[in-house]
N, C-alpha and C positions, 0 to 999 in steps of 0.2 A: 443318509438322511439330510434334507436342505438346509443351506446355511443357517437358515432362520433357527433352525435345532442348536446349531452349534454354536452360536452369538449369542444366546440365551442362557439363562437359570433354568430355564423350562427343561432344556433336557435332562436336569439332574432330578427332574419330579417325574419323568415320564414312567421310571420303572416302578413307582408306587401304584399305579394305575391297577386296577382289577378287572378281571373280565366279567364280572356280575354287571347286570343293567344298573341304569340309572341316569344322572342327569349331570352336564359337567359345565363350569361357569368361567368363562374368559374374562380377563380384568387387565385395566391398563396399569402406568405405573403410580395412580393415584389412587389404587383400588376400585375404580367404579367398574360396573359390568358393563362389558362390550356384546355379548354375546352368551346366550343359554342354549344348548341343547340337549338331546336326550339319546339312549345309546343301548343296542342291546348288549353290547360288549364294551364297556368304558375303555379299556385299554386298546381293543383294536380301532374305534372311533377316534379317540383324540390322538394317538399317535398318528393316522392318518394325515391330518392335518399338517405333519410336519416332514413328510415324505416328499420326494422331487414330483412323484406322481401323485401328488395329494390335491386336494380340492381348491387350492389356492393358485395352481398353476393355470388354470382356465379361468377362474371365476374372480373378476378383478375386485368386486366388493369383498371375498374373502381375503383374498391378496394384500387388500390396503387394512385389513382388522387384522391379520397377522402382524403386520408391522408394528400394531400398536399392542399387542398383548405382551404384558410383562409378567402375568402370573395366571394361574388357574386354579380353582377348586372343584369338588365332585362331590356327588351324594349318590348312595349306593340305596337300589329299591329291591321290594319283592320280587317284581316284574316290569317286563315292558311296558305293560300297560299302565301301572303305576308310575312309571317313568314319564310317560306322556300327559298323564294328568298334573303331575309335578312341574313339568317342564313347561305347561299353559299358565299354571299358577305363577312362576317364577317370571314369567315374560309379562304377564299380567302386571306384576308388582314393581319389577325394576323396569321394565320399557328400555331393554337394551338398545343401542342406535343400529346393532347389526343382524336384529331379529327382522325377520318380514314383518309389516306394520299394516295390520288390516284397519283400514280408515272407520269402517262401520261397525267395529268390534268397541264396543262402549265399554267392557270392563266390568270390573264390580264398583259399585259407588262404596263411599267413605262420606263420615262426619266430619269436616274440617273446621277447626277454629284457630282464625287468623292472630294468633298471639303476639306476633310482630307489630300490630297496629295499635295506634293510641286506645280506640275504641274497638275490641276484635268483633268480628263476625261469625256466625254458626251457620254454615251452609252445607249442602249436598255438593261432592265433587267426585270424579273420577279419576283424579290424579292425585298421588302420593309422593310427592319428592320436592315440595316448595320447602325452603327454610322458614323457618319462622310459624311454621303452622301444625298445629297438633291434630293427629288422624286417628280416628277410631274407626274401624273396619277392619277388611272390608266384610262386605253383606252383599247375599244372594238377591235379594227382595228389595229391588227399589221402591214400591209402591209401601213397604212396611218403612223405611228410612224415612220417605217423604212424611207419613203419618206421625213417625216419632219427632220430626222435626217442626211438625205443627202442633203437638202437644207440648215439646219444649218452648216454644213460642208463646203457648198460653200461661205457662206456669212461671217464665223468666221474661222480665221486659229488657230483653236485650235488643239493640237495634237490629231493623230487619233491613234496612235501606243497603245497595248495593254500592260497591266502590270504597277506596281506602278512606275517603272522609264520608262522616257523617252528613246527612243534610241531602234536600233537593235544591235544583237551580232557583226555584222560588225563594226559598230561603224562608219558609214557614213550615213548621211540623206537619207531619202528614197524618193520616188518620189512624195510625197505630198510637200515636200519642195519645189522641183524644179517646179512644177506646181503652184506652189502660196497657197495651201491650208494648209499649217503649217509652223511656224516660226521656226523649228528646234532648240527648247529647248535642244534637245541630243547634240550639239553642241555648246550649249552655246550662240545661235544668237539671244534669247530673255530671259531676267531672269524672275523670278517666279513673281515679281511683275506686270510685262507687260503683260505676259500669264493670270494672275488672272484679269487684267483689261477686258481681250477677255472673259474670264468666264464669269464675272459680267452682259456683255452684253447679253450674250446667256441666262442667268437667267432672266435679264431683258425681253427679249422675249418670254422665255418657261411661266413667270409670267403674258404674257398678256400685258406688259409695253413696246408697240411698238413704241410710238410717240419720235421722237428726233433721232431714228437711222439711218433713210433714210439721213435725213437731214445732219447728220454727215458725213455718206457717200458720198454725193453730195459734201460737203465739199473738204471733202482728196481727191476726185477724179478730182476736177477743181483744187488744189493745184497742185497734181501731172501734169497735164496738162500744167499748166503756167509754170512749171519747165522743161518741155520738157521731162517728163519722163512718155512716152507714155505705155511702159510694164505695170508699176503702175498705171497709170490710166485705161488700158484697166480690169486689175484685179479688179479693186474696181469696174466697172462698170459692171463687171458680178456678183460682189457680190449684186450691189444694185438691180439687176433683180431678181436675187435671193430672197432677201430679200423680195422683192414686192410680188414675188409669194408665199412666205411663209407667209406672212401677211393676204393675200387674201384668203389661205388654211385654217388659223386660222378663220378667221372671218367667213366662209363658215361653219366652223364647231361648232362653238359656236352657229350659227342660228339655225342649223340643228338639234341639239342635246342638250337635258337640260343637264346644268352643273350650280347646284346653292347649295346654303346654306340655309337650312329653319330654323328660330330659334322661339322658344317657350320658354316662360319663366312662373314660378308659386312662389309666393312670399307668406309668411306667418311669421307675426310677424317681429322678426330682421334676417330672414336666406329667401333665395331664391334659385332655381335651374334653371339654363338654358340650355337647349338643342340644339346642332347643327346638323341639320342631313344634312351628305353632301351627294349629289345626284350628280353622274358622270356618264356621257356617259348614261343619263337616268335612272341609278338605283340607289338605296339609297345603297350607298358603305359602310358609316360608320355613325358611332354617337359619339358624343361629350356631356359631361356632367360635368356641373361646380358648384361646391356648393360656393354660397354666402354668406357673414356673413357680419353684421354691416350696415342693408339695411335698418333698421327702419326708416321711418319719409321721405325716399326717395321716389318719384313715380316711377311707373313702367317704364316711358320713360325715366327718368334721369338714373335709375339703368341701362338699357337696352343699352344707349348712351355710359354710360360709360364702359360697358361691352364690347360693340361691338369695342370700340377704342382699349382697352388694347389688345381684342382678335386677331384682324387682325394686330396690329403692330407687333406682334410675327410671323404671318402667314408669308410662303415665298411669296405664291403668292394668288389672290383673285379668286372667281370664279365672271363671268360677271353678275350675279344675287345673291341678298341676299332677301329674303323674310322673312319679320318680322311681328308681330302679328297686329291684326287689330287696336290696339288702340296708336298704337306707333306714336306720332304726330312728330319725329325728323327724319323721314325717309331721307328728303330734304339734311339736313344738312350732317346726315350720310355720305349719297350719292356722296355729294360734295368732303368729306373729302376724301372717299373712291377711287374715280376716281382721286381725284390728286395725291395721293399715288400710285397710279395703273400705272396712263398715259394713262389711255383708261377709258371709261365709265363702271362704275358700277351700275348697277340698282337694288336701294333698295327701295321695295315698298310691302304693305300687300295683300295677296291675298283674294279675295271675294268668288270665287269658283271654281271649278274645282278640278283637279289633287293637285295644290299647296295649295288651302285650305284643303283639306285631311290631307297634310302632315302638316300642320301647327296646325291642330288639333291634330293629331299625336305628335307631338313635345310638345305640351301645357299639353297632358294627361300624357306623359313620365315627363315632369318637375315635375307634380305633385306627382308622383308616386315615382320619383327620390329624390324629398324633403323629404320625409317621411322617406326613405333610409337613407339618409342622415343624417336626426337628429337623426335617433335611432342610426348611426354608431359614432355620435359624443358622444352621452351619452353613449355608449358602451366605447369608448377609455377614457371618463371622468371616468367610473365607474371601466375601468381596474385596477389601483393603488388601490383603496379600497378592490377590490377583492383579490388582492394579499396581500394585508395586512391581510384579515380577515382568508387566507388560511395558511398564515405564523402563525399565532396566535395559529390555530388548530396544525398545523404540530410540532411546538416546545412547545406545550403545555402550552404555555402563559395564563396569566390569564385578559389579555387586550390587545387591538391593537396597535402596537406598530407604534406610528404616528411620532415619532421621532428616526430615525436610523442613528448612527454615525458608519462609515466604515474606517478602518486604515490599512495603507501600509506601509512598509518599503523598500527604495531603495538604494543600495549601490553595490559598486565591491570592493569584498574583504576589506570591512570595510571602504573603503575610501569616503569622499565626504557624509556618511551617512545621509539620510534625513527621515523623517516622514511624512505622508499626513493622515490629517482628512477630509472626504468628509461626507455632511449630507443629508439625504432625510428626507421632511416633508410631511407628508400624502401621504407618496410613489413614490413623485417626487423630483429631485434634488433642493437643494437651495444653490446656489453657493454662496451667499451672506455671508456662514455659515462656508464654507470651512477655514481650516487654514493648516499651514504648520510647522514642526518643523525640526532644526536643533540638530541632535544628538551629546550629549555631551559626552557620554562615548567612550571612544577607546580600548576597550577589544577585537578589531577583529572582524571578519564578525558572530556575534552572534545575529541574527534576533530576537529569544524571549526576550532576553534581551534589546536591542533596542526598541521591541514592549512595554514591561512594563515600561521603562523611559518614552515614550511618554504619555502612558496612565496616568501615576504618574503625569507627569506636567499638562496635559489637566486637571485632578480634582483639583489638588492644584490651577490652575487658576480658577475653578470652585467657588472654597471658596472664592478668593481673588475678583472676579469679580462679585460677586451675587447681590451685591447691586447696583454697580455704575460704572462697568468695561464692559467689552466683550460680546454682545448678545449671542455670541454662545458659549462661554465657560461659561456663567453664565445658560444655560438652560442644563436641564437634560436627558439625552439619555434615551428612553426605551427601545433599545436594541443597543448591543455593535457587530459588525462584525470585525471580523479579517482576513486578507488575509493570511491564514496560516491553519496549522494543530493542532494537539494535544499539541503539545509544545510550540506555542504561545498562545494557549486557557489556559493552565495551568499557565504559568507564568503570563499571567495578571490576572487572576483569583486571583493569590496570591499577587500580587502587589497591585490590589485592594483591598483585604482584610488588606493587612498591613497599608493601610491608612483609613481604615472604611469605606471604600466603597462596603459592602457585598451582598448587593440587585440589583445589576447591573446585568441583564440578559446577557451573553457573550456567542457567537458562532464564530466558524472558518469556513471557507469553503476554503478546498483546491483546486488547478488548476487542477487537473490531470484526476480526476474521479467525480469532483463538490460535495465530500465529506462534510458533514454537522459535526464537531465535537462541542459537549456540554459537560460541566463539569460533568454533571449529566450522561452522558452514557459512557460506558466503549467501544462501538463500534460506528463508524461514522453512521449517519442516511445519507439514500439515498433517496432523493425525486425524483419523476417520473419525466421523461427529458421535459415531455409536462407542470409540474407543474408552476403554475403562481408565485408560491410563489419563486421557484427557479430561476426562469428569473430574479425576484427581487435582489434576492441575487446575482448574477452574473453581475448584471448592477452595483449594488454597488461597488462591488468588483473591476470590470473593468475601473469604474471611480475614485476611490482610487489608483488603480495603474497608471492610466494616470496621474494623479495629482503628486503621488511621482514621477515618472519618469521625469517628465517636470522639477521640482524643482531638483532633482540630478543633470540632465544635465547642468542647468543654474548654478549650484555652481561647477560642475566640470570645465565649461567652464571660470568661473571666476577662479579657482584655478591654471588653467595651463596659461592662460594670465599673472596673477600674477606672478608666478614661473618662467616664461622664459623672458617676457617682461621688468620685473620690474629688471631683472638681466643684460641687456643688456646697455652696456656707451651708453649713449648721448640720452638715449630714456626717456622722462619725462612724466607727465601725460598727457599734451597735444598733445605729439606726439604717446604715447599708445593708445588714443582716436582716431587719426587719422586712425593709422593702422586698428583697431577695425571696425570703421566705413567703412574704404574702402574695407576690406575682409569678413565685417559680421559675421565671429566666429572665435575663434582661432586657428580652425581646419584647414580653408581655410589660416590663415597666416601663420601655420605651414608647409603647402604643396607649398608655393609659392616659384616662382623662383627668381633667384635675379634680372633680369628684371622686374617681378611684383612688386616686393619690391623697386626697384627705380623710379618707377610709382604713388607711395604713394603720394599724394600733400603733400608739407611742410615737406618730408623727406629728407635730405641731401643724395646724391649719397654715400658718403662715410660712413654714419651711417647705410644706407640699406644694404651694403655690410657686415659690421660689425654684424648687426644683422641676414642675411644669414648665415654667418661664425659661429655665435654662435648658433642657433639654430641646424645646420648641425653638429655640434660638439656633441651633445647629439642624434645623429642617427635620 
């Protein structure tokens, strides 16, 4: 097999692939979908990518993709034809960057609600991936979606204008305001909170929660008529008719076209996998896979009931049907729960025959395959730190695996408020309870090697003092010391350790720019491969030590700033100093405060506030 298979965890997942037809999904290290493909035999097709004679040899596009592939999953189908349809739906839904893109393929339409905007819009779109946007669909009939949006616009007076900000260039309300279809947020005639309540009603309707909306409009219409506001009553009457028409259309659509979730589960020992097949407009449009832990001792019914409550609590809308496994005995309870949350009936029941039963079998089969995939991936994740440590041992020529690694960093500005940090990784993972901080005592200016030497000398002095009864972290002996720095730090620390009799501790430095590794025994730096697990571990150590040091440095600097200025201001004692810092949250915000803001501090007299303001600004 090609090097690509040998150097990634994928090689350990390939043996799980079945010979059945289905689709496969390649993902990058962030879980993003890179490519969706179909196969008559999943095992043969996916393994072909990682052979020396595979498609990545002659195809540069595939070769580039394979370099980014970090993981994959798959879904078994009952036939190659079904795999073809599912592949098409997955590509339309995820839009992977390495699949062939047809520019004239309009895909399926969605109704989008731009919740991330101050005054959200409701619109038709063919994209379903923007953050801060709620999507409803996909739908197959674009004309029906447009009619639905037209009716929605008549029922609910949300803004219809384009753009993130409401309004026109002319600065005057558009026709929609004058005919009662918009409340003119562009003119401040409705605030964001009131407009959001209208949008919440739209979402309720799009989610199928129609109960109560008609009654609410009827009450408002009668109140308007009683107040002899007949114009408003007429507008509300028209909205009520449009709402009734819209509900009828939705009910007809739900009855005529399959829209359902099909759930399958497979449990083994302490783990389980649940598959949710999403059927929309009669087509299998997507699949969700969930890995469950700590399920030992729970029946499948209890486990699935808990899963469904959590899953649908987080969902924006529910389908009118949920198909569950045959052995699920709590369907009635879950059906009542989901129906109450949705505001309309949700049918929850098993399927005993026909297309729904076929989909249930498919979900259960894929749950069993996915669980083995999940278990192997978890083993892979648990084994990754050990592999990194083993690789580090080989790369550094150590005689043992470094189970306890300590990493040190210095943080200061021009030598001021200098601090050191010590972070500890045990068995390749962080051990925060063993982290320690140091306040640098020497004051010879910004001399990082000297500061690093001081920290290490103090650390090993504490080791001797605490070895019997003291600090658990200081009393432990490190297998490897990592320094955030280059040759200067390594040389200084090695000499400092030798001076106190600690000559047999392994030390290395890792520089930031090129990730060079500096060892006392090598005149030239060592460069590990960029994809090396050993290098990744060292970088994690360095970055964690840097984070820990910087946080401590900022805290000391803030304390120094507050002490040096607040303590010098007449009339400010410990209680008022505490009140000021609690009010502003940080010394920086106090220093930037206006006089009015200072006078607003609880318990601070106006005269003292003015004196504090004058004192701060006398120092620029």
